[in-house]
C-alpha atoms as a printed R data frame, in Angstrom:
    type eleno elety resid chain resno       x       y       z
1   ATOM     1    CA   UNK     A     1 102.646 111.736 187.808
2   ATOM     2    CA   UNK     A     2 103.446 109.784 184.641
3   ATOM     3    CA   UNK     A     3 100.360 107.545 184.896
4   ATOM     4    CA   UNK     A     4  96.647 107.869 184.228
5   ATOM     5    CA   UNK     A     5  93.982 105.945 186.111
6   ATOM     6    CA   UNK     A     6  90.422 105.514 184.839
7   ATOM     7    CA   UNK     A     7  87.869 104.208 187.345
8   ATOM     8    CA   UNK     A     8  84.481 102.950 186.127
9   ATOM     9    CA   UNK     A     9  81.814 102.524 188.813
10  ATOM    10    CA   UNK     A    10  79.158 102.033 186.141
11  ATOM    11    CA   UNK     A    11  79.024 101.241 182.417
12  ATOM    12    CA   UNK     A    12  80.963 103.438 180.023
13  ATOM    13    CA   UNK     A    13  83.530 103.575 177.239
14  ATOM    14    CA   UNK     A    14  87.331 103.646 177.436
15  ATOM    15    CA   UNK     A    15  88.494 105.288 174.202
16  ATOM    16    CA   UNK     A    16  92.078 105.003 172.988
17  ATOM    17    CA   UNK     A    17  92.705 107.970 170.685
18  ATOM    18    CA   UNK     A    18  96.223 107.054 169.558
19  ATOM    19    CA   UNK     A    19  98.464 104.031 169.876
20  ATOM    20    CA   UNK     A    20 101.324 104.253 172.362
21  ATOM    21    CA   UNK     A    21 104.830 102.887 172.053
22  ATOM    22    CA   UNK     A    22 107.171 100.780 174.136
23  ATOM    23    CA   UNK     A    23 109.027 103.886 175.402
24  ATOM    24    CA   UNK     A    24 105.860 105.030 177.127
25  ATOM    25    CA   UNK     A    25 103.096 102.457 177.016
26  ATOM    26    CA   UNK     A    26 101.301 100.312 174.471
27  ATOM    27    CA   UNK     A    27  99.575  98.201 177.108
28  ATOM    28    CA   UNK     A    28  97.285  98.896 180.074
29  ATOM    29    CA   UNK     A    29  97.001  97.342 183.510
30  ATOM    30    CA   UNK     A    30  93.528  96.517 184.738
31  ATOM    31    CA   UNK     A    31  91.350  95.435 187.635
32  ATOM    32    CA   UNK     A    32  87.944  93.925 186.754
33  ATOM    33    CA   UNK     A    33  85.576  92.931 189.584
34  ATOM    34    CA   UNK     A    34  82.079  91.572 188.944
35  ATOM    35    CA   UNK     A    35  78.927  92.112 191.000
36  ATOM    36    CA   UNK     A    36  78.543  90.051 194.183
37  ATOM    37    CA   UNK     A    37  75.886  87.393 194.639
38  ATOM    38    CA   UNK     A    38  72.753  87.974 196.665
39  ATOM    39    CA   UNK     A    39  71.965  85.933 199.766
40  ATOM    40    CA   UNK     A    40  68.976  84.138 201.158
41  ATOM    41    CA   UNK     A    41  70.427  82.035 203.964
42  ATOM    42    CA   UNK     A    42  73.875  81.068 202.714
43  ATOM    43    CA   UNK     A    43  76.215  84.033 202.189
44  ATOM    44    CA   UNK     A    44  76.485  85.442 198.672
45  ATOM    45    CA   UNK     A    45  79.703  84.761 196.773
46  ATOM    46    CA   UNK     A    46  81.952  87.672 195.830
47  ATOM    47    CA   UNK     A    47  82.120  88.805 192.245
48  ATOM    48    CA   UNK     A    48  84.976  87.401 190.195
49  ATOM    49    CA   UNK     A    49  88.262  89.292 190.672
50  ATOM    50    CA   UNK     A    50  90.770  89.607 187.823
51  ATOM    51    CA   UNK     A    51  93.852  91.843 187.787
52  ATOM    52    CA   UNK     A    52  97.111  92.254 185.906
53  ATOM    53    CA   UNK     A    53 100.472  92.380 187.670
54  ATOM    54    CA   UNK     A    54 101.030  96.146 187.571
55  ATOM    55    CA   UNK     A    55 104.439  95.830 185.910
56  ATOM    56    CA   UNK     A    56 103.350  97.840 182.868
57  ATOM    57    CA   UNK     A    57 102.264 100.949 184.762
58  ATOM    58    CA   UNK     A    58 104.605 101.812 187.578
59  ATOM    59    CA   UNK     A    59 104.966  98.517 189.401
60  ATOM    60    CA   UNK     A    60 102.241  99.291 191.938
61  ATOM    61    CA   UNK     A    61 101.415  96.556 194.425
62  ATOM    62    CA   UNK     A    62  98.832  94.331 192.777
63  ATOM    63    CA   UNK     A    63  96.941  91.623 194.633
64  ATOM    64    CA   UNK     A    64  98.347  88.068 194.658
65  ATOM    65    CA   UNK     A    65  95.845  87.266 191.906
66  ATOM    66    CA   UNK     A    66  97.778  89.564 189.563
67  ATOM    67    CA   UNK     A    67 101.025  87.608 189.899
68  ATOM    68    CA   UNK     A    68 102.460  86.853 186.477
69  ATOM    69    CA   UNK     A    69  99.454  88.235 184.585
70  ATOM    70    CA   UNK     A    70 100.364  90.374 181.565
71  ATOM    71    CA   UNK     A    71  98.923  93.793 180.863
72  ATOM    72    CA   UNK     A    72  96.560  94.101 177.886
73  ATOM    73    CA   UNK     A    73  97.668  95.539 174.533
74  ATOM    74    CA   UNK     A    74  95.291  98.190 173.208
75  ATOM    75    CA   UNK     A    75  94.709  99.804 169.820
76  ATOM    76    CA   UNK     A    76  93.104 103.091 168.784
77  ATOM    77    CA   UNK     A    77  89.427 102.288 169.260
78  ATOM    78    CA   UNK     A    78  86.641 102.512 171.852
79  ATOM    79    CA   UNK     A    79  86.340  99.717 174.419
80  ATOM    80    CA   UNK     A    80  82.944  99.130 175.995
81  ATOM    81    CA   UNK     A    81  83.088  98.784 179.785
82  ATOM    82    CA   UNK     A    82  80.486  96.748 181.659
83  ATOM    83    CA   UNK     A    83  80.258  97.018 185.439
84  ATOM    84    CA   UNK     A    84  78.193  94.197 186.902
85  ATOM    85    CA   UNK     A    85  75.309  94.845 189.262
86  ATOM    86    CA   UNK     A    86  75.041  92.970 192.536
87  ATOM    87    CA   UNK     A    87  72.440  90.214 192.716
88  ATOM    88    CA   UNK     A    88  69.328  91.002 194.792
89  ATOM    89    CA   UNK     A    89  68.740  89.173 198.047
90  ATOM    90    CA   UNK     A    90  65.888  86.710 198.511
91  ATOM    91    CA   UNK     A    91  63.231  86.217 201.187
92  ATOM    92    CA   UNK     A    92  64.136  83.603 203.759
93  ATOM    93    CA   UNK     A    93  60.986  81.838 204.937
94  ATOM    94    CA   UNK     A    94  57.796  80.308 203.493
95  ATOM    95    CA   UNK     A    95  55.556  81.263 201.820
96  ATOM    96    CA   UNK     A    96  58.140  83.460 200.107
97  ATOM    97    CA   UNK     A    97  60.088  80.548 198.658
98  ATOM    98    CA   UNK     A    98  59.529  81.733 195.122
99  ATOM    99    CA   UNK     A    99  61.475  84.929 195.823
100 ATOM   100    CA   UNK     A   100  65.042  83.646 195.863
101 ATOM   101    CA   UNK     A   101  68.334  85.496 195.580
102 ATOM   102    CA   UNK     A   102  70.161  86.026 192.271
103 ATOM   103    CA   UNK     A   103  73.750  85.785 191.078
104 ATOM   104    CA   UNK     A   104  75.734  88.949 190.494
105 ATOM   105    CA   UNK     A   105  76.296  90.193 186.945
106 ATOM   106    CA   UNK     A   106  79.638  90.045 185.080
107 ATOM   107    CA   UNK     A   107  82.039  92.944 184.518
108 ATOM   108    CA   UNK     A   108  84.013  93.221 181.278
109 ATOM   109    CA   UNK     A   109  86.868  95.116 179.681
110 ATOM   110    CA   UNK     A   110  88.312  94.060 176.305
111 ATOM   111    CA   UNK     A   111  89.047  90.316 176.500
112 ATOM   112    CA   UNK     A   112  88.660  90.193 180.302
113 ATOM   113    CA   UNK     A   113  85.393  88.995 181.812
114 ATOM   114    CA   UNK     A   114  84.869  88.497 185.543
115 ATOM   115    CA   UNK     A   115  81.905  86.297 186.470
116 ATOM   116    CA   UNK     A   116  79.215  87.452 188.891
117 ATOM   117    CA   UNK     A   117  79.235  85.972 192.382
118 ATOM   118    CA   UNK     A   118  77.048  82.943 193.082
119 ATOM   119    CA   UNK     A   119  73.874  83.416 195.098
120 ATOM   120    CA   UNK     A   120  73.615  81.927 198.570
121 ATOM   121    CA   UNK     A   121  71.470  78.867 199.102
122 ATOM   122    CA   UNK     A   122  68.033  79.045 200.714
123 ATOM   123    CA   UNK     A   123  66.049  76.467 202.652
124 ATOM   124    CA   UNK     A   124  62.384  77.393 202.182
125 ATOM   125    CA   UNK     A   125  59.704  74.800 202.697
126 ATOM   126    CA   UNK     A   126  62.148  72.135 203.887
127 ATOM   127    CA   UNK     A   127  64.226  71.895 200.716
128 ATOM   128    CA   UNK     A   128  67.555  73.299 199.516
129 ATOM   129    CA   UNK     A   129  67.175  75.658 196.599
130 ATOM   130    CA   UNK     A   130  68.925  78.448 194.913
131 ATOM   131    CA   UNK     A   131  72.663  78.191 195.653
132 ATOM   132    CA   UNK     A   132  74.977  78.712 192.693
133 ATOM   133    CA   UNK     A   133  78.637  78.653 191.641
134 ATOM   134    CA   UNK     A   134  80.127  81.844 190.221
135 ATOM   135    CA   UNK     A   135  83.209  84.060 190.318
136 ATOM   136    CA   UNK     A   136  83.118  82.965 193.951
137 ATOM   137    CA   UNK     A   137  80.502  80.437 195.063
138 ATOM   138    CA   UNK     A   138  77.544  81.073 197.337
139 ATOM   139    CA   UNK     A   139  77.309  79.512 200.797
140 ATOM   140    CA   UNK     A   140  75.199  76.430 201.471
141 ATOM   141    CA   UNK     A   141  72.151  76.318 203.755
142 ATOM   142    CA   UNK     A   142  71.875  74.090 206.810
143 ATOM   143    CA   UNK     A   143  69.723  71.588 204.896
144 ATOM   144    CA   UNK     A   144  72.644  70.751 202.596
145 ATOM   145    CA   UNK     A   145  74.478  69.560 205.728
146 ATOM   146    CA   UNK     A   146  77.965  69.658 204.258
147 ATOM   147    CA   UNK     A   147  76.990  67.663 201.188
148 ATOM   148    CA   UNK     A   148  76.862  70.604 198.770
149 ATOM   149    CA   UNK     A   149  79.635  73.097 198.033
150 ATOM   150    CA   UNK     A   150  79.141  75.767 195.378
151 ATOM   151    CA   UNK     A   151  82.372  76.261 193.491
152 ATOM   152    CA   UNK     A   152  84.183  79.466 192.647
153 ATOM   153    CA   UNK     A   153  86.284  80.304 189.576
154 ATOM   154    CA   UNK     A   154  83.405  79.338 187.288
155 ATOM   155    CA   UNK     A   155  84.155  79.305 184.401
156 ATOM   156    CA   UNK     A   156  87.802  78.568 185.228
157 ATOM   157    CA   UNK     A   157  90.555  81.091 184.516
158 ATOM   158    CA   UNK     A   158  94.157  81.278 185.701
159 ATOM   159    CA   UNK     A   159  94.886  82.687 188.247
160 ATOM   160    CA   UNK     A   160  91.500  81.761 189.794
161 ATOM   161    CA   UNK     A   161  89.005  84.610 189.967
162 ATOM   162    CA   UNK     A   162  87.461  83.369 193.214
163 ATOM   163    CA   UNK     A   163  86.819  80.559 195.693
164 ATOM   164    CA   UNK     A   164  84.017  78.220 196.785
165 ATOM   165    CA   UNK     A   165  81.405  78.977 199.404
166 ATOM   166    CA   UNK     A   166  81.269  77.196 202.753
167 ATOM   167    CA   UNK     A   167  78.685  74.558 203.590
168 ATOM   168    CA   UNK     A   168  75.850  74.581 206.083
169 ATOM   169    CA   UNK     A   169  75.651  72.573 209.314
170 ATOM   170    CA   UNK     A   170  73.161  69.834 210.139
171 ATOM   171    CA   UNK     A   171  72.603  67.759 212.244
172 ATOM   172    CA   UNK     A   172  73.424  69.588 215.436
173 ATOM   173    CA   UNK     A   173  72.918  73.089 214.082
174 ATOM   174    CA   UNK     A   174  71.128  75.205 211.554
175 ATOM   175    CA   UNK     A   175  73.837  77.585 210.419
176 ATOM   176    CA   UNK     A   176  74.647  78.428 206.790
177 ATOM   177    CA   UNK     A   177  78.041  78.756 205.149
178 ATOM   178    CA   UNK     A   178  79.765  81.958 204.135
179 ATOM   179    CA   UNK     A   179  80.153  83.012 200.517
180 ATOM   180    CA   UNK     A   180  83.538  82.609 198.853
181 ATOM   181    CA   UNK     A   181  85.913  85.542 198.464
182 ATOM   182    CA   UNK     A   182  88.670  86.491 196.041
183 ATOM   183    CA   UNK     A   183  91.515  84.986 198.094
184 ATOM   184    CA   UNK     A   184  89.853  82.457 200.409
185 ATOM   185    CA   UNK     A   185  86.839  80.172 200.573
186 ATOM   186    CA   UNK     A   186  83.754  80.905 202.617
187 ATOM   187    CA   UNK     A   187  83.884  79.342 206.080
188 ATOM   188    CA   UNK     A   188  81.794  76.278 206.887
189 ATOM   189    CA   UNK     A   189  79.115  76.666 209.550
190 ATOM   190    CA   UNK     A   190  79.393  74.801 212.852
191 ATOM   191    CA   UNK     A   191  76.584  73.852 215.260
192 ATOM   192    CA   UNK     A   192  76.997  77.199 217.033
193 ATOM   193    CA   UNK     A   193  78.586  79.579 214.489
194 ATOM   194    CA   UNK     A   194  77.315  80.799 211.123
195 ATOM   195    CA   UNK     A   195  80.053  80.751 208.483
196 ATOM   196    CA   UNK     A   196  81.929  84.024 207.846
197 ATOM   197    CA   UNK     A   197  82.529  85.143 204.265
198 ATOM   198    CA   UNK     A   198  85.832  84.564 202.467
199 ATOM   199    CA   UNK     A   199  88.510  87.255 202.253
200 ATOM   200    CA   UNK     A   200  88.846  89.689 199.391
201 ATOM   201    CA   UNK     A   201  92.025  90.905 197.682
202 ATOM   202    CA   UNK     A   202  93.984  94.146 198.173
203 ATOM   203    CA   UNK     A   203  95.396  96.240 195.322
204 ATOM   204    CA   UNK     A   204  97.024  99.681 194.948
205 ATOM   205    CA   UNK     A   205  96.078 100.103 191.289
206 ATOM   206    CA   UNK     A   206  94.468 103.464 192.153
207 ATOM   207    CA   UNK     A   207  97.323 104.454 194.539
208 ATOM   208    CA   UNK     A   208  95.195 103.669 197.598
209 ATOM   209    CA   UNK     A   209  95.323 100.206 199.198
210 ATOM   210    CA   UNK     A   210  91.790  98.912 198.770
211 ATOM   211    CA   UNK     A   211  90.365  95.469 199.475
212 ATOM   212    CA   UNK     A   212  87.543  94.158 197.282
213 ATOM   213    CA   UNK     A   213  85.520  91.011 196.570
214 ATOM   214    CA   UNK     A   214  84.807  89.683 200.064
215 ATOM   215    CA   UNK     A   215  82.153  86.987 200.529
216 ATOM   216    CA   UNK     A   216  78.910  87.469 202.441
217 ATOM   217    CA   UNK     A   217  78.431  85.950 205.898
218 ATOM   218    CA   UNK     A   218  75.966  83.098 206.379
219 ATOM   219    CA   UNK     A   219  72.639  83.309 208.191
220 ATOM   220    CA   UNK     A   220  70.772  80.519 209.954
221 ATOM   221    CA   UNK     A   221  67.419  79.128 211.042
222 ATOM   222    CA   UNK     A   222  66.966  79.460 214.805
223 ATOM   223    CA   UNK     A   223  68.285  81.703 217.567
224 ATOM   224    CA   UNK     A   224  71.390  80.020 218.950
225 ATOM   225    CA   UNK     A   225  74.146  80.607 216.390
226 ATOM   226    CA   UNK     A   226  76.718  83.392 216.596
227 ATOM   227    CA   UNK     A   227  76.374  86.146 213.994
228 ATOM   228    CA   UNK     A   228  78.702  85.828 211.020
229 ATOM   229    CA   UNK     A   229  80.943  88.527 209.599
230 ATOM   230    CA   UNK     A   230  81.250  89.469 205.962
231 ATOM   231    CA   UNK     A   231  84.612  88.858 204.345
232 ATOM   232    CA   UNK     A   232  87.010  91.841 204.267
233 ATOM   233    CA   UNK     A   233  86.422  93.530 200.932
234 ATOM   234    CA   UNK     A   234  82.779  94.572 201.108
235 ATOM   235    CA   UNK     A   235  81.089  91.311 202.125
236 ATOM   236    CA   UNK     A   236  77.804  91.848 203.973
237 ATOM   237    CA   UNK     A   237  77.404  90.454 207.505
238 ATOM   238    CA   UNK     A   238  74.790  87.862 208.360
239 ATOM   239    CA   UNK     A   239  71.791  88.960 210.407
240 ATOM   240    CA   UNK     A   240  71.922  89.036 214.196
241 ATOM   241    CA   UNK     A   241  70.592  86.046 216.169
242 ATOM   242    CA   UNK     A   242  66.929  86.364 216.985
243 ATOM   243    CA   UNK     A   243  65.765  87.076 213.466
244 ATOM   244    CA   UNK     A   244  66.546  89.733 210.905
245 ATOM   245    CA   UNK     A   245  67.730  90.573 207.426
246 ATOM   246    CA   UNK     A   246  71.297  90.245 206.196
247 ATOM   247    CA   UNK     A   247  73.481  93.216 205.266
248 ATOM   248    CA   UNK     A   248  74.116  94.147 201.668
249 ATOM   249    CA   UNK     A   249  77.542  93.866 200.080
250 ATOM   250    CA   UNK     A   250  79.307  97.187 199.547
251 ATOM   251    CA   UNK     A   251  78.839  98.733 196.115
252 ATOM   252    CA   UNK     A   252  81.863  98.909 193.796
253 ATOM   253    CA   UNK     A   253  83.644  96.159 195.709
254 ATOM   254    CA   UNK     A   254  81.787  93.110 194.377
255 ATOM   255    CA   UNK     A   255  81.091  91.963 197.956
256 ATOM   256    CA   UNK     A   256  78.517  89.205 198.532
257 ATOM   257    CA   UNK     A   257  75.307  89.745 200.484
258 ATOM   258    CA   UNK     A   258  74.884  88.525 204.079
259 ATOM   259    CA   UNK     A   259  72.387  85.823 205.065
260 ATOM   260    CA   UNK     A   260  69.048  86.259 206.806
261 ATOM   261    CA   UNK     A   261  68.105  84.690 210.168
262 ATOM   262    CA   UNK     A   262  64.629  83.302 210.839
263 ATOM   263    CA   UNK     A   263  63.464  81.839 214.148
264 ATOM   264    CA   UNK     A   264  60.349  79.915 213.100
265 ATOM   265    CA   UNK     A   265  58.187  79.226 210.100
266 ATOM   266    CA   UNK     A   266  55.680  81.703 211.523
267 ATOM   267    CA   UNK     A   267  58.120  84.633 211.414
268 ATOM   268    CA   UNK     A   268  57.654  87.402 208.911
269 ATOM   269    CA   UNK     A   269  59.901  86.697 205.974
270 ATOM   270    CA   UNK     A   270  63.405  88.091 206.422
271 ATOM   271    CA   UNK     A   271  65.576  89.037 203.466
272 ATOM   272    CA   UNK     A   272  69.125  88.137 202.624
273 ATOM   273    CA   UNK     A   273  71.374  91.014 201.637
274 ATOM   274    CA   UNK     A   274  71.982  92.036 198.038
275 ATOM   275    CA   UNK     A   275  75.436  91.793 196.521
276 ATOM   276    CA   UNK     A   276  77.552  94.883 195.923
277 ATOM   277    CA   UNK     A   277  78.161  96.163 192.405
278 ATOM   278    CA   UNK     A   278  81.523  95.655 190.716
279 ATOM   279    CA   UNK     A   279  84.200  98.011 189.418
280 ATOM   280    CA   UNK     A   280  86.656  98.348 186.507
281 ATOM   281    CA   UNK     A   281  89.947 100.267 186.863
282 ATOM   282    CA   UNK     A   282  92.426 100.860 184.007
283 ATOM   283    CA   UNK     A   283  95.918 102.273 184.517
284 ATOM   284    CA   UNK     A   284  98.686 103.097 182.033
285 ATOM   285    CA   UNK     A   285 101.818 105.157 181.534
286 ATOM   286    CA   UNK     A   286 101.336 108.191 179.245
287 ATOM   287    CA   UNK     A   287 104.652 110.009 179.576
288 ATOM   288    CA   UNK     A   288 108.225 109.512 180.804
């Protein structure tokens, strides 16, 4: 039709060859999603999600996070595009406690930067280590016992680019919290349920309703807790009860990785899932 859509699933360059005008377009709408955080036990946080309103390029249905956000003016020049990688998952049990998960990497276009998702917390060797804030925050392990929440929207932007992770459960359970998602926080664990990941956000910027930036589901230590789900939008599920590795977040959604489940300190080390890579989409009107 009258609109062009450029989708970057990896790094590249968006080159403006000539300046537009108000009768067609001198601004571009955008969606910038960062890489999701990796998990160890707590679910990985989704990559930061930033979007304009869609009013400049055909009034498509943007996510709620695009409400009131202006399109970007552009000039005749190249714009470097960065698409953030997902953070790798970490090993769950000793003696692998030096191999922790990592945050996702940021995605950028022009003046817009989305922050990588925070990594999920681990509990190796009887101590809480490794959880982080981010675009959305990682989930807490059971050893944090509700005392630690890793924040989203870090650094802060308006509208918020993400939400906090959920916290782990102890005493009475050994479940970990879900990673935060673009539109909702990760769910707290209960004594019998590992925390699901937070929900992502849906946009039609590419003419197909797609949900992105869901948080990873939490894992746990022990066999009794119910398996967690990843947040809609590419979040990886936590491992099944009985021991196992978490699922990876879906690439090009910024979904967080799912948490691992270990049943004893003598188990082989299980791995949390890696976060999914991000995406950058640019849309503009080029003719009437």
